[in-house]
PAPADO-24008 format. One record per residue (C-alpha): x, y, z; residue in three letters. Coordinates in steps of 0.02 Angstrom, whole numbers, padded with zeros to 5 digits, always signed. Layout:
N
XYZALA...
This chain:
296
+00587+06366+04694MET+00520+06258+04836ARG+00391+06389+04881LYS+00338+06401+04699PHE+00313+06212+04684LEU+00218+06210+04849SER+00103+06348+04789SER+00080+06258+04623LEU+00024+06097+04707VAL-00093+06194+04819THR-00166+06286+04671ALA-00214+06129+04575ILE-00399+06098+04612PRO-00439+05940+04709ALA-00560+05893+04572ALA-00417+05887+04446ALA-00322+05764+04555TRP-00479+05659+04573PHE-00512+05660+04386VAL-00335+05601+04354PHE-00315+05476+04496ALA-00491+05403+04490GLY-00480+05318+04319PRO-00300+05267+04352LEU-00346+05179+04515LEU-00500+05106+04432ALA-00389+05029+04299ALA-00256+04960+04419ILE-00348+04907+04576VAL-00480+04793+04496PRO-00347+04695+04404SER-00251+04669+04565LEU-00406+04619+04662VAL-00471+04502+04527LEU-00299+04427+04506GLY-00299+04376+04689VAL-00481+04330+04711SER-00501+04206+04567GLY-00657+04135+04487ALA-00758+04116+04647ALA-00816+04297+04634GLU-00917+04261+04478ALA-01074+04217+04574ALA-01105+04354+04700GLU-01053+04524+04767PRO-00924+04518+04905LEU-00872+04643+05040PRO-00747+04770+04971TRP-00764+04694+04798HIS-00691+04815+04669ILE-00721+04796+04484GLY-00841+04691+04382LEU-00886+04513+04427GLN-00802+04380+04322GLU-00902+04350+04162PRO-01004+04190+04147ALA-01073+04228+03973SER-01015+04299+03807GLU-01126+04450+03839THR-01036+04494+04000MET-00867+04466+03918GLU-00911+04594+03785ARG-00976+04716+03916ILE-00814+04698+04017ALA-00707+04725+03861SER-00806+04881+03814PHE-00793+04944+03992HIS-00603+04922+03989THR-00588+05013+03823ALA-00691+05160+03890LEU-00584+05163+04047LEU-00427+05185+03943TRP-00509+05323+03841ILE-00566+05423+03992ILE-00396+05397+04076SER-00304+05470+03926VAL-00428+05616+03919ILE-00407+05648+04105SER-00217+05649+04094VAL-00226+05767+03944PHE-00343+05887+04033VAL-00235+05884+04190LEU-00083+05922+04082GLY-00172+06073+04008LEU-00220+06135+04181LEU-00041+06122+04244VAL+00028+06205+04087TYR-00094+06350+04101VAL-00057+06377+04286MET+00131+06373+04259VAL+00139+06469+04095ARG+00006+06599+04125PHE+00012+06637+04311ASN+00038+06818+04362GLU+00223+06797+04397ARG+00265+06713+04231ALA+00146+06816+04126ASN+00117+06987+04207PRO+00042+07060+04047THR-00096+06944+03986PRO-00139+06930+03803SER-00296+07014+03739ALA-00329+06874+03612THR-00511+06818+03615THR-00524+06694+03471HIS-00417+06557+03393ASN-00503+06473+03246THR-00389+06321+03242LEU-00409+06283+03427ILE-00598+06306+03419GLU-00609+06185+03273ILE-00498+06057+03363LEU-00593+06062+03529TRP-00754+06031+03433THR-00691+05902+03307ALA-00585+05793+03423ILE-00724+05758+03552PRO-00844+05725+03408THR-00724+05596+03333LEU-00701+05515+03504ILE-00889+05500+03526LEU-00910+05429+03351LEU-00776+05300+03392GLY-00873+05250+03548ILE-01043+05243+03462VAL-01004+05100+03343TYR-00949+04968+03472PRO-01085+05030+03589SER-01222+05000+03460MET-01145+04831+03416GLN-01156+04781+03599LEU-01335+04844+03617LEU-01394+04743+03466TYR-01299+04589+03525TYR-01383+04592+03696THR-01556+04629+03626ASP-01614+04455+03574LYS-01555+04293+03496THR-01622+04225+03332ALA-01578+04047+03382ASN-01663+04023+03550ALA-01659+03842+03611GLU-01775+03871+03758MET-01875+04008+03844THR-01883+04064+04025LEU-02025+04182+04073LYS-01992+04293+04223ILE-02132+04384+04316ILE-02097+04514+04450GLY-02211+04534+04601HIS-02204+04637+04759GLN-02089+04561+04820TRP-02040+04396+04740TYR-02012+04319+04569TRP-02112+04190+04472SER-02035+04081+04337TYR-02112+03983+04195GLU-02033+03859+04073TYR-02158+03857+03927PRO-02049+03742+03820ASP-02035+03611+03958GLN-02217+03567+03988GLY-02259+03734+04068ASP-02158+03705+04227VAL-02184+03854+04344LYS-02148+03906+04523PHE-02125+04057+04637ASP-01957+04106+04711SER-01950+04194+04879ASN-01803+04252+04983MET-01758+04141+05130ILE-01774+04239+05292ALA-01614+04263+05391GLU-01677+04157+05535LYS-01708+04011+05416ASP-01539+04012+05329LEU-01437+03852+05331LYS-01246+03849+05345PRO-01167+03910+05183GLY-01322+04001+05120GLN-01305+04186+05078ARG-01399+04316+05179ARG-01518+04420+05070LEU-01469+04317+04917LEU-01532+04140+04945GLU-01706+04089+04888VAL-01820+03942+04922ASP-01832+03896+04736SER-01684+03929+04624ARG-01698+03951+04437VAL-01614+03802+04353VAL-01543+03830+04178LEU-01432+03727+04063PRO-01259+03787+04011VAL-01207+03812+03830HIS-01387+03847+03780THR-01462+04002+03698ASN-01597+04047+03823ILE-01731+04176+03780ARG-01779+04278+03933LEU-01953+04355+03932LEU-01995+04475+04074MET-02151+04561+04136THR-02226+04616+04301SER-02390+04595+04391GLN-02388+04761+04485ASP-02246+04888+04474VAL-02082+04899+04376ILE-01950+04775+04434HIS-01781+04734+04354ALA-01706+04560+04339TRP-01518+04573+04353ARG-01376+04446+04357ILE-01209+04535+04346ASN-01107+04383+04295ALA-01224+04357+04146PHE-01222+04539+04092GLY-01412+04538+04102VAL-01521+04676+04174MET-01694+04706+04103LYS-01844+04798+04172ASP-02000+04695+04203ALA-02140+04816+04158VAL-02326+04787+04192PRO-02423+04757+04032GLY-02266+04736+03926ARG-02160+04587+03878LEU-01974+04628+03879GLN-01848+04513+03795GLU-01662+04476+03811THR-01557+04318+03813TRP-01411+04229+03893VAL-01295+04084+03858ASN-01212+04028+04020ILE-01036+03962+03996GLU-00997+03888+04168LYS-01093+03781+04291GLU-01124+03853+04463GLY-01242+03960+04565VAL-01260+04143+04516TYR-01344+04274+04623TYR-01429+04437+04576GLY-01559+04558+04641GLN-01700+04668+04584CYS-01621+04829+04520SER-01774+04941+04504GLU-01843+05027+04659LEU-02008+04934+04676CYS-02069+04971+04851GLY-02034+04943+05033ILE-01963+04767+05012ASN-01862+04804+04857HIS-01703+04741+04943ALA-01783+04573+04983TYR-01819+04495+04813MET-01654+04415+04761PRO-01620+04301+04613ILE-01527+04135+04619ALA-01488+04043+04459VAL-01414+03868+04461GLU-01325+03830+04298ALA-01306+03643+04265VAL-01266+03526+04122SER-01401+03489+03993LYS-01419+03313+04063GLU-01448+03374+04240LYS-01569+03505+04177PHE-01672+03373+04085ALA-01677+03267+04244ALA-01731+03419+04346TRP-01872+03458+04224ILE-01938+03280+04242GLU-01928+03297+04430GLN-02031+03458+04421GLN-02163+03376+04312LYS-02181+03229+04431LYS-02195+03346+04581ALA-02330+03448+04491ALA-02425+03290+04442ALA-02425+03231+04623ASN-02480+03399+04688GLY-02318+03421+04784ALA-02214+03577+04802ALA-02084+03594+04663PRO-01912+03523+04696ALA-01821+03687+04702SER-01636+03653+04704GLN-01505+03530+04649LEU-01355+03479+04752ALA-01244+03628+04714ALA-01233+03755+04855GLN-01073+03846+04814ALA-01052+03990+04691PRO-00974+03962+04522ALA-00790+03921+04529GLY-00797+03843+04702GLN
């Protein structure tokens, strides 16, 4: 009996174990890690970070919920498929079934293995399309931020706030101050108000870039000659980091995004500060006092 069990375990393909254990670990480990790490992970990627960043917008909350639902679905499917593999190996191996059946068709099984996956996919399509339409655009935009990708930096314009505009470049490692993030900190952060429906318009001057903030659930290609649109409503104050997510050339890894989410009052004061700086011909005042990520 021991030899039989040993041969059975050896016979199960490594891929089957991976298919079963992968989703299970993906469901358990992120919850453990996020339970220990707390809200400070909302703003940036961290070493050995497993799972999604904590949501800072309704969009990301919906994406995380949909992701969790899909994880349960694929976990159940994986366990079911593994069970079938084990059953077939035990029930129909040469020792247990020396004379194999000559049956070639089973109408009921063929209908089931076509109909059940179809029903599963139909069940996934509806919430998926709901999410896509929700993230597409907002009909009640309270302000607009225009984002322009360049090789290799970002430009930002606030057309509703007196056409405030500035460039945002990564701070070189040798110029970083204590507490600033390597490859993530910029000389001019985007400042946005919380609890505001913000229309995001994106384009590019040269090649395709992609503006991505994981905690917002926002990733949109910036395409030359086209104006892409999405939106965000930030729920928590703090500093949120992202990066270009479209391979755009040799310095693709060096055009990060830093968004400072503040109260509406602080945002209005910052806009006035930008206007005064522009009127005096000075460089834009790039950042407010906050240096720490959201939750810290």
